[in-house]
Structure formats: C-alpha cells, structure tokens
C-alpha positions in Angstrom: 89.9 -55.7 84.7 88.4 -59.0 85.5 85.5 -60.4 83.4 85.0 -61.9 80.1 87.6 -60.4 77.5 85.2 -60.7 74.4 82.6 -58.7 76.5 85.2 -56.1 77.4 86.4 -55.6 73.8 82.8 -55.4 72.5 82.0 -52.8 75.1 85.2 -50.9 74.2 84.1 -51.1 70.6 80.7 -50.0 71.1 82.1 -46.9 73.3 84.4 -45.8 70.4 81.5 -46.1 67.8 79.3 -43.9 70.1 82.1 -41.4 70.4 83.0 -41.5 66.9 79.5 -41.0 65.7 78.9 -38.1 68.1 81.8 -36.4 66.8 80.6 -36.8 63.1 77.2 -35.6 64.2 78.7 -32.5 65.8 80.8 -31.9 62.9 78.0 -32.1 60.4 75.9 -29.8 62.3 78.8 -27.1 62.4 79.0 -27.4 58.7 75.4 -26.8 58.2 75.5 -24.1 60.4 78.3 -22.4 58.1 76.4 -22.8 55.0 77.0 -26.6 54.4 80.8 -26.8 54.0 80.5 -27.2 50.2 78.7 -30.7 50.5 75.2 -29.6 51.4 72.7 -29.9 48.4 70.3 -27.1 47.9 66.6 -27.8 48.4 64.5 -27.0 45.4 63.4 -23.6 46.4 67.0 -22.4 47.3 68.3 -24.0 43.9 65.6 -22.1 42.1 66.4 -18.9 43.9 70.1 -19.0 43.0 69.1 -19.7 39.3 66.9 -16.9 39.3 69.4 -14.5 40.7 72.0 -15.4 38.0 70.0 -16.1 34.8 66.4 -14.8 35.7 64.9 -11.5 33.8 65.8 -9.4 36.7 68.9 -11.5 37.5 72.6 -10.5 37.1 73.3 -11.9 33.6 70.4 -9.7 32.2 71.8 -6.6 34.1 75.3 -7.4 32.6 73.9 -7.9 29.3 71.9 -4.4 29.5 74.9 -2.5 30.6 77.2 -4.3 28.0 74.7 -3.1 25.2 74.8 0.5 26.6 78.6 0.6 26.8 78.8 -0.7 23.2 76.5 2.0 21.8 77.6 4.8 23.8 81.2 4.2 24.6 83.2 1.9 27.0 83.9 4.6 29.5 80.5 6.3 30.0 79.2 6.5 33.5 77.8 5.2 35.5 77.5 2.1 33.3 81.2 1.1 33.0 81.4 1.1 36.8 78.0 -1.0 37.4 79.0 -3.3 34.6 82.2 -4.2 36.5 79.9 -4.5 39.6 77.7 -7.0 37.7 80.6 -9.1 36.7 81.3 -9.3 40.4 77.8 -10.2 41.2 77.7 -13.0 38.6 81.1 -14.4 40.1 79.6 -14.3 43.5 76.5 -16.4 42.5 78.6 -18.9 40.1 80.8 -19.5 43.4 77.7 -20.4 45.2 76.7 -22.7 42.4 80.0 -24.5 42.5 79.7 -24.6 46.3 76.3 -26.3 46.6 76.7 -28.4 43.2 74.5 -26.3 41.1 75.4 -26.4 37.3 75.9 -22.8 36.2 73.5 -22.0 33.5 74.4 -20.4 30.3 74.0 -16.6 29.7 71.3 -16.3 27.0 71.3 -12.6 27.7 74.8 -11.4 26.7 74.8 -10.2 23.1 70.9 -10.3 22.8 70.0 -7.2 24.5 69.4 -4.0 22.8 70.6 -0.7 23.9 68.2 1.9 24.6 67.9 5.0 21.9 69.5 7.6 24.3 71.6 7.7 27.5 68.7 9.3 29.4 66.6 6.3 28.4 69.4 4.0 29.6 69.6 5.8 32.9 65.7 5.4 33.3 66.1 1.9 32.3 68.7 1.4 34.9 66.5 3.0 37.6 63.8 0.5 36.8 66.2 -2.6 36.5 67.7 -2.0 39.9 64.4 -1.6 41.6 63.3 -4.9 39.9 66.5 -6.4 41.1 66.2 -5.4 44.8 62.6 -6.7 44.6 63.7 -9.9 43.2 66.3 -10.3 46.2 63.7 -9.4 48.7 61.5 -12.2 47.5 64.1 -14.7 47.1 65.7 -14.3 50.5 63.0 -15.7 52.3 63.8 -19.1 50.6 67.4 -19.1 51.9 67.1 -18.9 55.5 68.7 -22.5 55.9 71.7 -21.4 53.8 73.4 -18.7 55.8 76.2 -18.2 53.1 73.4 -17.9 50.4 71.6 -15.2 52.7 74.9 -13.4 52.9 75.5 -13.3 49.1 72.0 -12.3 48.1 71.9 -9.5 51.0 75.1 -8.0 49.9 74.0 -8.1 46.1 70.4 -6.5 47.0 72.2 -3.9 49.2 74.7 -3.2 46.3 71.8 -2.6 43.9 69.7 -0.5 46.6 72.2 1.4 47.9 75.0 1.9 45.0 73.5 1.2 41.7 70.1 2.8 42.1 71.3 6.2 43.2 73.9 6.1 40.6 71.2 5.8 37.9 69.0 8.2 39.6 71.7 10.7 39.5 72.3 9.9 35.8 68.7 10.6 35.1 68.9 13.9 37.0 72.1 14.6 34.8 70.5 13.8 31.4 71.7 10.2 31.2 75.2 10.1 32.4 77.6 11.2 35.1 80.7 13.2 34.6 
C-alpha cells in the first residue's frame, strides 16, 4: 500500500470504530426486541404497571393474602383455595422476577396477614369470582402500557389468562357447589 502511513492508520482505525459501533447498535436493538436483556429500564408507565400487578388492590399480593386468610379460617386443604393460593405464589414470583430483570425495587406485601376471611365458604367463593374478574380487568388495562416490553407482555398475558381460564371457572364452580370443591 502506498501513501501516507498516518492517513492509512487513521482510516483503518476509523473503519474499525464504525464496524464496532454498528455491531453494538445491532446487539442493543436485538436485546431491546427480546425485552431488554436485563439492562433496559422501564418507562414510568410500565414500572407503575408492574407495581400495580404485584401490589395493587386487584394484584397478586392481595389475591394471595385473601386466599391465605380463607385457608387459615376454613382449613389448609379446602379447594379451590389451596390450589389457587399456590398459583398466586407463582404469579408473585413471576412478577418479582420481572422487577429484578428491570431493576424495579420489589415492594413489601402490605396485604398478607391484614385481610379478613369471608364469613362462609360460599361468600369466599363469591369473593373469589369478583376478585378474579377484577384481576382480569386490571391486566387488560395494564397490558396497553407494556407494548415495548415483550417479556412483560408475555408475563402479564399468562397471568391474565390463568385468572380468566383457571381461577375464575374454579370459583364459579365452587359457588355452584356451595362454596368449595370436592
């Protein structure tokens, strides 16, 4: 190669920088498409959505506390409350995992131990129906705030679907059966 060695070295360095910068941009875009790769901060609306799903009045902490109070009053094995309580524990873990992924501090559970069980199992089942309807509505509302975070959309959709397709029918069946399931 003929020419000025300083110019040639400068050109080589510039091309290396361009290639490196392009690679970094492509990598960041791919991570963002996958839900952030653990480094993307949530926008304020998405952060509020995660905290609402976890600690709001129709959220997972409130549901777990309600079913814990019912189990404490009527027996640890009474159905469908025992199974749904375990599901709520998993829902909380899924949301807490998203908090960790996106750097959102996990809020304290102010519901556990502070919820009074209904007077009867029939009332408990009716409460469960209402709670799951409100939970589905909450997720329907919050999903619109998460479209730029595919992993959150997936988690919220899964939790919404569990309430709609599993918990709600179980409580409706319990209402029809006097408050519990065999």
